[in-house]
C-alpha positions as CSV (number, residue, x, y, z in Angstrom):
1,M,14.0,-17.3,34.8
2,A,10.6,-16.8,34.4
3,A,10.8,-13.1,35.0
4,L,13.8,-12.9,32.7
5,I,11.8,-14.1,30.0
6,S,8.9,-11.9,30.5
7,L,11.4,-9.0,29.7
8,F,11.9,-10.6,26.0
9,P,9.3,-10.8,23.1
10,G,6.7,-13.5,23.0
11,W,8.6,-15.9,20.4
12,V,11.5,-16.4,22.9
13,G,9.4,-17.8,25.4
14,A,7.5,-20.0,23.1
15,Y,10.8,-21.0,21.2
16,R,11.2,-24.7,20.0
17,R,14.5,-26.0,19.9
18,H,13.7,-28.1,16.6
19,W,13.3,-24.1,15.0
20,L,16.8,-23.3,15.0
21,A,18.3,-24.8,12.0
22,G,15.4,-23.0,9.9
23,D,16.0,-20.0,11.2
24,L,19.7,-20.0,10.9
25,T,19.5,-21.5,7.3
26,A,16.9,-18.4,6.6
27,G,19.1,-15.6,8.5
28,V,22.1,-16.6,6.5
29,V,20.2,-16.9,2.9
30,V,18.2,-13.8,3.7
31,T,21.7,-11.9,4.3
32,L,22.7,-13.3,1.0
33,L,19.5,-11.5,-0.1
34,L,20.0,-8.3,1.6
35,I,23.6,-7.5,0.7
36,P,23.0,-6.5,-3.0
37,Q,19.7,-5.1,-2.2
38,S,20.8,-2.8,0.6
39,L,23.5,-1.3,-1.4
40,A,21.3,-0.8,-4.4
41,Y,18.9,0.6,-2.8
42,A,21.1,3.3,-0.9
43,L,22.2,4.7,-4.6
44,L,18.4,4.6,-5.9
45,A,17.8,7.1,-2.5
46,G,20.7,9.3,-3.8
47,L,22.7,8.1,-0.6
48,P,26.3,6.5,-0.4
49,V,25.9,2.6,-0.2
50,Q,26.8,2.6,3.5
51,A,23.4,4.0,4.4
52,G,21.6,0.9,2.9
53,L,23.9,-1.3,5.1
54,Y,22.9,1.0,8.2
55,A,19.2,1.0,7.3
56,S,19.5,-2.7,7.4
57,V,21.0,-3.8,10.4
58,A,19.0,-1.5,13.1
59,P,15.5,-2.1,11.7
60,L,16.0,-6.2,12.0
61,L,16.8,-6.2,15.6
62,V,14.0,-3.7,16.6
63,Y,11.6,-5.4,14.7
64,A,12.9,-8.5,16.3
65,F,12.0,-7.4,19.5
66,S,8.7,-5.2,18.7
67,G,7.3,-7.1,16.0
68,R,4.9,-10.0,15.6
69,G,5.5,-11.4,11.8
70,Y,7.5,-14.3,12.6
71,A,9.1,-14.0,9.2
72,Q,8.9,-10.2,8.5
73,S,12.0,-8.7,7.2
74,V,12.0,-4.8,7.4
75,G,14.7,-3.0,5.6
76,P,15.2,-0.7,2.6
77,M,12.8,-1.2,-0.5
78,A,13.1,-0.1,-3.8
79,L,9.9,2.1,-3.8
80,T,10.7,3.4,-0.5
81,S,14.1,4.4,-1.6
82,L,12.5,6.3,-5.0
83,L,10.3,8.1,-2.6
84,T,13.5,9.1,-0.3
85,A,15.4,10.5,-3.6
86,A,12.1,12.2,-4.8
87,T,11.5,13.9,-1.4
88,L,15.2,14.6,-0.5
89,S,16.0,16.0,-3.9
90,R,13.8,19.2,-4.0
91,F,15.7,20.4,-0.9
92,A,19.4,19.3,-1.2
93,E,22.2,17.9,-3.6
94,S,22.4,14.3,-3.6
95,G,25.3,13.0,-1.7
96,S,25.8,16.2,0.4
97,S,25.9,15.9,3.8
98,D,22.8,18.2,3.9
99,Y,21.1,15.3,2.1
100,L,22.1,12.6,4.0
101,A,21.0,14.8,7.4
102,L,17.8,15.2,5.8
103,A,17.4,11.3,4.8
104,L,17.8,10.9,8.6
105,W,15.1,13.0,9.8
106,L,13.0,11.5,7.0
107,A,13.1,8.4,8.2
108,I,12.5,9.5,12.0
109,L,9.4,11.6,11.1
110,S,7.9,8.8,9.4
111,G,8.8,7.1,12.2
112,L,7.4,9.0,14.6
113,M,4.0,9.7,12.5
114,L,3.6,5.4,12.3
115,L,4.3,5.5,16.0
116,A,1.9,7.8,16.7
117,M,-0.9,6.5,14.6
118,G,-0.2,3.2,16.1
119,M,-0.5,4.0,19.2
120,A,-3.8,6.1,18.9
121,R,-5.3,2.9,17.0
122,L,-5.3,4.3,13.5
123,G,-4.7,1.0,11.7
124,F,-7.2,2.3,9.1
125,I,-5.4,4.5,7.9
126,A,-4.0,2.1,5.3
127,D,-7.6,2.4,3.9
128,L,-6.8,5.9,2.1
129,L,-5.2,4.2,-0.8
130,S,-7.9,2.1,-2.7
131,E,-6.7,-1.5,-4.2
132,P,-6.5,-0.1,-7.8
133,V,-4.9,3.1,-7.1
134,L,-2.6,1.2,-5.0
135,A,-1.9,-1.3,-8.0
136,A,-1.2,1.6,-10.6
137,F,0.8,3.4,-8.2
138,T,3.1,0.3,-7.6
139,T,2.9,-0.4,-11.4
140,A,4.3,3.2,-12.3
141,S,6.5,3.4,-9.6
142,A,8.3,0.1,-10.7
143,L,8.4,1.3,-14.3
144,L,9.9,4.5,-13.2
145,I,12.8,2.8,-10.9
146,V,13.6,0.8,-13.8
147,L,13.9,3.4,-16.4
148,S,15.9,5.4,-13.6
149,Q,18.4,2.3,-13.9
150,L,19.0,2.5,-17.4
151,G,21.1,5.1,-16.9
152,P,23.6,3.5,-14.5
153,L,23.4,0.1,-16.6
154,A,24.9,2.7,-19.4
155,G,27.4,4.7,-17.2
156,L,25.1,7.7,-17.2
157,H,23.7,9.7,-14.7
158,L,20.1,11.1,-15.1
159,P,18.9,13.5,-13.0
160,G,15.4,13.8,-12.5
161,N,12.2,11.9,-10.6
162,S,9.7,11.5,-13.3
163,L,9.5,9.9,-16.8
164,P,9.5,13.8,-18.4
165,Q,12.8,14.6,-16.8
166,W,14.7,11.4,-17.7
167,L,14.1,11.3,-20.9
168,L,15.4,14.6,-21.7
169,A,18.4,13.7,-19.7
170,A,19.0,10.9,-21.7
171,W,18.3,12.8,-24.8
172,Q,21.0,15.5,-23.6
173,Q,23.5,12.5,-22.8
174,A,22.8,9.7,-25.8
175,A,26.7,10.1,-26.7
176,A,27.8,9.9,-23.4
177,W,27.1,6.4,-22.7
178,Q,30.0,3.6,-22.0
179,A,30.2,0.8,-23.7
180,S,31.9,-1.3,-21.2
181,S,29.6,-0.1,-18.6
182,L,26.5,-1.0,-20.6
183,W,28.3,-4.4,-21.5
184,V,28.6,-5.4,-18.0
185,G,25.4,-4.1,-16.8
186,A,23.5,-6.2,-19.8
187,S,25.5,-9.3,-19.2
188,A,24.4,-9.0,-15.4
189,L,20.9,-8.6,-16.3
190,A,20.8,-11.6,-18.6
191,L,22.5,-13.5,-16.0
192,L,19.6,-12.6,-13.4
193,L,16.7,-13.3,-16.2
194,G,18.3,-16.0,-17.5
195,L,18.4,-17.7,-14.1
196,R,14.8,-16.7,-13.3
197,R,13.6,-18.1,-16.7
198,W,15.8,-21.6,-17.1
199,G,17.0,-21.7,-13.5
200,P,14.0,-24.1,-11.4
201,A,14.0,-26.2,-14.3
202,V,17.9,-26.9,-14.5
203,L,17.9,-27.0,-11.0
204,Q,15.2,-29.7,-10.6
205,S,16.4,-31.4,-13.2
206,L,19.5,-32.1,-11.0
207,G,16.9,-33.5,-8.5
208,M,16.5,-30.3,-6.6
209,S,13.4,-29.7,-5.0
210,T,11.0,-26.9,-6.0
211,A,11.0,-25.3,-2.6
212,V,14.9,-25.2,-2.4
213,A,15.4,-24.3,-5.8
214,S,13.4,-21.3,-5.4
215,V,15.1,-20.2,-2.4
216,L,18.7,-20.7,-4.3
217,L,17.5,-18.8,-6.8
218,R,16.4,-15.8,-5.1
219,I,20.1,-14.9,-3.9
220,A,21.2,-14.7,-7.6
221,P,22.1,-11.2,-7.4
222,V,24.9,-12.4,-5.1
223,L,26.3,-14.4,-7.9
224,A,26.5,-11.2,-10.3
225,M,28.0,-9.1,-7.8
226,L,31.1,-11.5,-7.3
227,A,31.2,-11.8,-11.1
228,G,31.3,-8.0,-11.1
229,M,34.3,-7.8,-8.6
230,L,36.1,-10.2,-10.2
231,L,36.1,-8.2,-13.4
232,P,40.0,-7.1,-14.7
233,P,41.2,-3.7,-13.2
234,G,41.7,-2.4,-16.7
235,W,38.0,-2.2,-17.4
236,Q,36.4,1.4,-17.3
237,V,33.5,1.0,-15.2
238,P,32.0,2.9,-12.2
239,V,32.5,1.5,-9.1
240,V,31.0,1.7,-5.8
241,G,34.2,3.1,-4.1
242,P,35.4,3.0,-0.5
243,V,32.9,2.2,1.8
244,P,33.6,2.8,5.7
245,A,34.1,-0.3,7.9
246,G,32.4,-1.0,11.3
247,L,29.5,0.8,12.7
248,P,28.2,4.5,12.3
249,V,29.4,7.2,14.4
250,A,26.1,7.9,16.3
251,A,25.0,11.3,15.7
252,L,21.8,13.1,14.8
253,P,22.4,16.4,12.8
254,L,19.9,19.3,13.2
255,I,18.0,20.9,10.6
256,P,15.8,24.0,10.5
257,L,12.4,23.9,11.8
258,S,11.2,25.2,8.4
259,R,13.0,22.1,6.8
260,L,11.2,19.8,9.4
261,A,7.8,21.4,8.1
262,D,9.2,20.6,4.8
263,L,9.7,17.0,5.4
264,A,6.3,16.3,7.2
265,M,3.9,16.1,4.3
266,P,6.2,13.8,2.4
267,A,6.8,12.0,5.7
268,F,3.3,11.2,6.0
269,F,2.7,9.9,2.7
270,I,6.1,7.6,2.9
271,A,4.7,6.6,6.2
272,L,1.5,5.5,4.6
273,I,3.0,3.5,1.7
274,N,5.4,1.8,4.3
275,Y,2.4,0.9,6.3
276,V,0.7,-0.7,3.3
277,Q,3.3,-2.4,2.5
278,S,4.2,-3.7,5.3
279,L,1.1,-4.7,6.4
280,S,0.0,-6.8,3.4
281,V,3.5,-8.3,3.8
282,A,2.6,-9.4,7.6
283,Q,-1.1,-10.6,6.1
284,L,0.2,-12.7,3.5
285,L,2.9,-14.4,5.9
286,A,0.3,-15.0,8.7
287,A,-2.2,-16.5,6.2
288,R,0.4,-19.3,5.6
289,R,0.1,-20.2,9.4
290,Q,-3.5,-19.4,9.9
291,E,-2.6,-16.4,12.3
292,S,-4.1,-13.1,12.7
293,V,-2.0,-9.7,12.2
294,D,-2.4,-6.7,14.7
295,P,-2.3,-3.6,12.4
296,D,-1.5,-1.2,15.1
297,R,0.6,-3.4,16.5
298,E,2.4,-3.5,13.1
299,L,2.2,0.6,13.2
300,V,4.0,0.5,16.6
301,A,6.9,-1.9,15.2
302,L,7.2,-0.5,11.7
303,G,7.6,3.0,13.6
304,L,10.2,2.2,16.1
305,C,12.1,0.7,13.1
306,N,12.2,3.8,10.9
307,I,13.2,5.7,14.2
308,A,16.2,3.0,14.7
309,A,16.7,3.7,10.8
310,G,17.4,7.1,10.7
311,L,18.9,7.0,14.1
312,A,21.6,4.5,12.7
313,G,22.1,6.9,9.8
314,G,20.1,5.1,7.5
315,F,16.5,6.3,5.6
316,P,13.1,5.1,5.8
317,V,12.7,1.2,5.5
318,T,9.8,-1.3,5.2
319,G,8.6,-4.9,5.0
320,G,10.1,-6.2,2.0
321,L,7.8,-8.7,0.0
322,S,10.7,-10.5,-1.7
323,R,12.9,-11.0,1.5
324,S,10.1,-11.7,4.0
325,V,8.8,-14.5,1.2
326,V,12.0,-15.9,1.2
327,N,12.9,-15.7,4.8
328,A,9.8,-18.0,5.2
329,D,10.4,-20.0,2.4
330,A,14.0,-20.6,3.5
331,G,12.6,-21.8,7.0
332,A,12.1,-19.3,9.3
333,N,10.0,-19.8,12.4
334,S,10.7,-17.0,14.5
335,Q,12.7,-13.4,14.4
336,L,15.7,-15.3,15.6
337,A,16.1,-15.7,11.6
338,S,16.2,-11.7,11.7
339,L,18.8,-11.6,14.2
340,V,20.8,-13.8,12.4
341,T,20.4,-11.7,9.3
342,A,21.5,-8.4,11.1
343,A,24.8,-10.7,12.8
344,G,25.6,-11.5,9.2
345,M,25.3,-7.5,7.8
346,L,26.9,-6.9,11.1
347,L,30.1,-9.3,10.1
348,L,30.0,-7.7,6.4
349,M,30.2,-4.2,7.7
350,F,33.5,-5.2,9.9
351,L,35.1,-7.5,7.4
352,A,34.0,-6.9,3.9
353,T,33.6,-3.7,2.8
354,G,37.1,-3.5,1.2
355,A,35.6,-6.2,-1.7
356,L,32.1,-3.9,-1.6
357,A,34.5,-0.9,-3.1
358,R,35.3,-2.9,-6.6
359,L,31.6,-3.9,-7.3
360,P,30.2,-2.3,-10.6
361,L,27.4,0.4,-10.5
362,P,25.8,-1.1,-13.5
363,V,25.5,-4.6,-11.8
364,L,23.7,-3.2,-8.8
365,A,21.4,-1.5,-11.1
366,A,20.9,-4.8,-13.1
367,T,19.4,-6.6,-9.7
368,I,17.3,-3.7,-9.4
369,I,15.9,-3.6,-12.9
370,A,15.6,-8.0,-12.3
371,S,14.0,-7.8,-9.2
372,L,11.4,-5.4,-10.5
373,L,10.5,-6.5,-13.8
374,S,8.0,-9.1,-12.5
375,M,5.9,-6.0,-10.9
376,L,5.5,-4.6,-14.1
377,K,2.1,-5.9,-14.5
378,V,-1.4,-4.5,-16.0
379,A,-3.8,-7.3,-14.8
380,S,-5.5,-5.1,-12.4
381,L,-6.0,-2.6,-14.9
382,R,-7.7,-4.8,-16.8
383,R,-9.4,-6.5,-13.8
384,A,-10.7,-3.2,-13.1
385,W,-12.3,-2.1,-16.5
386,L,-14.0,-5.1,-16.3
387,A,-15.7,-5.0,-12.8
388,E,-16.4,-0.9,-12.3
389,R,-15.1,1.6,-15.0
390,A,-14.4,4.1,-12.2
391,D,-12.0,2.1,-10.6
392,A,-10.3,1.6,-14.4
393,V,-10.1,5.6,-14.5
394,A,-8.8,5.8,-11.4
395,W,-6.3,3.5,-12.4
396,L,-5.4,5.1,-15.5
397,L,-5.4,8.3,-13.8
398,T,-2.9,7.5,-11.0
399,F,-0.6,5.7,-13.5
400,G,-0.7,8.4,-15.4
401,L,0.5,11.4,-12.8
402,V,3.1,9.1,-11.0
403,L,4.8,8.7,-14.4
404,L,5.0,12.4,-15.4
405,L,4.8,14.2,-11.8
406,G,7.2,11.5,-10.0
407,V,6.0,9.2,-7.3
408,D,6.0,11.9,-4.3
409,S,3.7,14.2,-6.0
410,G,2.0,11.1,-7.6
411,I,1.2,9.3,-4.4
412,M,-0.6,12.8,-3.1
413,A,-2.5,12.3,-6.4
414,G,-3.6,8.8,-5.9
415,V,-5.0,9.3,-2.4
416,L,-6.8,12.4,-4.1
417,V,-8.0,10.0,-6.6
418,S,-9.1,7.3,-4.1
419,L,-11.1,10.0,-1.8
420,A,-12.5,11.4,-5.6
421,T,-13.8,8.1,-6.8
422,L,-15.4,7.4,-3.3
423,L,-17.0,10.4,-3.1
424,W,-18.5,10.2,-7.0
425,R,-19.5,7.1,-6.4
426,S,-21.2,7.7,-3.2
427,S,-22.7,10.8,-4.6
428,R,-24.7,9.0,-7.1
429,P,-26.3,6.6,-5.4
430,H,-28.0,3.4,-6.8
431,I,-32.2,3.9,-6.4
432,A,-34.0,0.8,-6.6
433,V,-38.2,1.0,-7.5
434,L,-39.1,-2.1,-5.4
435,G,-42.2,-4.2,-6.1
436,R,-43.4,-7.4,-4.1
437,V,-42.3,-10.8,-5.5
438,P,-45.9,-12.8,-5.6
439,G,-46.6,-15.3,-2.9
440,T,-43.6,-13.7,-0.6
441,H,-42.8,-11.1,1.5
442,H,-39.8,-10.5,-0.6
443,F,-39.1,-6.9,-2.3
444,R,-36.9,-6.6,-5.5
445,N,-35.9,-4.1,-7.8
446,C,-38.7,-4.0,-10.9
447,L,-36.3,-3.6,-13.7
448,R,-34.6,-7.3,-12.5
449,H,-37.3,-9.4,-11.3
450,T,-41.2,-10.0,-11.7
451,V,-43.1,-8.2,-9.2
452,E,-46.6,-7.0,-8.2
453,C,-46.6,-3.1,-7.0
454,L,-49.7,-1.0,-5.3
455,P,-51.7,1.5,-6.9
456,G,-50.9,5.0,-5.9
457,V,-47.8,3.4,-4.0
458,L,-44.2,3.8,-4.8
459,L,-41.5,2.0,-3.1
460,L,-38.1,3.3,-3.6
461,R,-34.8,1.7,-1.9
462,V,-31.6,4.0,-1.8
463,D,-28.6,1.9,-1.7
464,E,-26.2,4.3,0.3
465,S,-25.6,6.3,3.2
466,L,-27.2,9.6,3.2
467,Y,-24.7,12.6,3.9
468,F,-24.0,15.9,2.3
469,G,-21.9,14.6,-0.6
470,N,-25.4,12.8,-2.2
471,A,-28.0,14.6,-0.1
472,R,-29.4,16.6,-3.0
473,Q,-28.9,14.1,-5.6
474,V,-31.5,11.8,-3.7
475,R,-34.2,14.5,-3.1
476,Q,-33.9,15.6,-7.1
477,A,-33.7,11.7,-8.0
478,L,-36.6,11.1,-5.4
479,L,-39.2,14.0,-6.8
480,S,-38.1,13.3,-10.4
481,R,-39.4,9.5,-10.0
482,V,-42.7,10.6,-8.3
483,G,-43.1,13.3,-11.1
484,Q,-42.4,10.1,-13.7
485,Q,-45.1,7.6,-12.2
486,G,-48.0,9.8,-12.0
487,G,-50.8,9.3,-9.7
488,V,-48.6,8.5,-7.0
489,R,-50.1,9.2,-3.6
490,Q,-47.9,7.9,-0.8
491,V,-44.1,6.9,-1.2
492,V,-42.4,4.6,1.1
493,L,-38.3,5.2,1.2
494,V,-36.9,2.0,2.3
495,M,-33.6,2.5,4.1
496,S,-32.4,-0.9,4.8
497,A,-29.3,0.2,2.9
498,V,-29.0,3.6,4.9
499,N,-26.1,3.0,7.5
500,R,-25.9,6.6,8.6
501,V,-27.3,10.0,7.9
502,D,-25.3,13.2,8.7
503,T,-27.2,17.0,9.4
504,T,-27.4,18.0,5.7
505,A,-29.3,14.4,5.2
506,L,-31.8,15.4,8.1
507,T,-32.4,18.9,6.3
508,M,-32.8,16.9,3.1
509,L,-35.5,14.5,4.1
510,E,-37.6,17.3,5.8
511,G,-37.7,19.3,3.2
512,L,-38.3,16.2,0.7
513,D,-41.1,15.6,3.3
514,L,-42.7,19.2,3.1
515,A,-42.2,19.4,-1.1
516,L,-44.3,15.8,-1.2
517,Q,-47.1,17.4,0.8
518,Q,-47.4,20.3,-1.0
519,A,-47.5,17.8,-3.9
520,G,-50.4,15.8,-2.6
521,V,-48.0,12.5,-1.8
522,E,-47.2,11.5,1.8
523,L,-43.7,10.2,2.3
524,H,-43.5,7.2,4.5
525,L,-40.0,5.3,5.9
526,A,-39.0,1.9,6.1
527,E,-36.6,-0.5,7.4
528,I,-34.8,2.3,9.6
529,K,-31.6,1.0,11.4
530,G,-31.2,1.5,15.0
531,P,-28.5,3.9,14.8
532,V,-30.0,5.8,12.2
533,T,-33.4,5.8,14.4
534,D,-31.5,7.2,17.3
535,I,-30.0,10.1,15.3
536,L,-33.9,10.9,14.0
537,Q,-35.0,11.1,17.7
538,R,-32.5,13.2,18.7
539,A,-33.0,15.6,15.2
540,G,-36.9,15.6,16.1
541,L,-37.7,14.2,12.7
542,A,-39.0,11.0,14.4
543,A,-41.7,12.9,15.9
544,R,-42.5,14.5,12.2
545,F,-42.9,11.2,10.7
546,A,-44.9,9.7,13.7
547,G,-47.2,7.0,12.2
548,R,-45.1,7.0,8.9
549,V,-42.2,4.9,9.8
550,H,-42.6,1.4,9.7
551,L,-40.8,-1.7,10.6
552,S,-40.0,-3.5,7.3
553,T,-41.2,-3.0,3.6
554,Q,-43.9,-5.6,4.1
555,A,-45.4,-3.5,7.0
556,A,-45.5,-1.0,5.2
557,W,-47.3,-2.6,2.5
558,Q,-50.0,-3.6,4.5
559,S,-50.2,-0.5,5.7
560,L,-50.9,1.1,2.8
561,A,-52.9,-1.6,1.0
562,G,-56.3,-1.6,0.5
563,P,-58.4,-4.1,1.9
564,A,-58.2,-6.9,-0.8
565,D,-54.3,-6.2,-1.4
566,Y,-52.5,-7.0,1.3
567,Q,-52.7,-10.5,1.9
568,I,-50.1,-12.9,0.4
């Protein structure tokens, strides 16, 4: 028996009987939440609704056996769907067989990249997007998704993937909107928003706990679906249409290698966004139980989920925040809850696809809009503006580029903005003139503290590692400070904040030493960290600065002070 259990994931061997009720309840609740989401997100991706069903089942099964998050629910998400549509619309007509084939390959390529990054332990790749840039990207994408659904809400088809394209299409189709579709969609949206606003208070007044009321209100889209399917037949409202019953036919269509090359870069950025989103959800849930998350393990699991989604006829997937939180709040204790959800989705695919055919498209549009309105927040911009103006500029640039260019180009711009912000900051490091706090061995910025200084000695601290991006700036700043001070005979470069130096920085230090010598100034180094010392020794600079390297700033002070100056 022990050998058999070892073949299963860790939660199977550690399973407790009292977990069962919570897992079963959570599995059913998430199934009710996932049904409208899977259909709506497939349409958002430009795919038939059954692709959303296929992309919902396979990842749940795979993550249950490969992931570690106890309540992580992997499947279609709005942002991933919009990225899929933005990518594939450049290569094929939405709804065509070529479009579907490309969607499968996009998921598989994305999964292979995630799997490779996980096996290479590249979990740090998530840091390519800074928090302000990621917040701006998410907010702009949510706004784009909401705007994209205003067309289906009114019975229109608005092609395009950016704000200018949708505005142009809306202008051209201004007279084509359908009153019945708009009425149904607006009613569904009002129902969902009304339940979100007043539902908790009503349910709690009936004696229901806050937690139970929150979980029940999360599945409100099912009520909107049921109401939509009960509309009289005479209503002229666009509907989902026939949905194939049962499992998809296992087939992986072949596409040209040139097309795979076209999908490679979009697949990487989709993988990056999916991983960042999934990891943040996993960490949020793990913190509730004082557990830790292995980023590389999550990469592998998410990669396998995307490969499975592609092979099953779906599209790229990730860990969903709303579903995962509902899963946890509904009582999930292990990945058995996801297996129950997968079983529920399979029952739907075999027994209830006929009912789905009558589901109005405006209702699905309303569910998407209602779920994403809460993501339209600009609080992160205000925080960035107060804390660091460069982050605020990066936020605004990313937000504007996503709206104007679309999410696929916007995410590439976001990565570039993140890297550009990092380079801009590090290329202009803070350089402080230090002095000693009287009566101590502590050295602080002369502009912030009352300090004492040595005549003819200039203490400078560079608060950044030295590399090719800032070497020239640091050299010019140091020489400028020496020129402005006047009467300087020794300069002490305090390197307590320098964690690394590259070849360009080594050349800069050597040239700086020579330039100062020609001006009659001696350069000293203090507080060099071990790894930096090793680099100086390998490069031969340790010998050049022999006798001018000090263990601490206080040691440099005592060495350079006159007989009456070095005592405290």
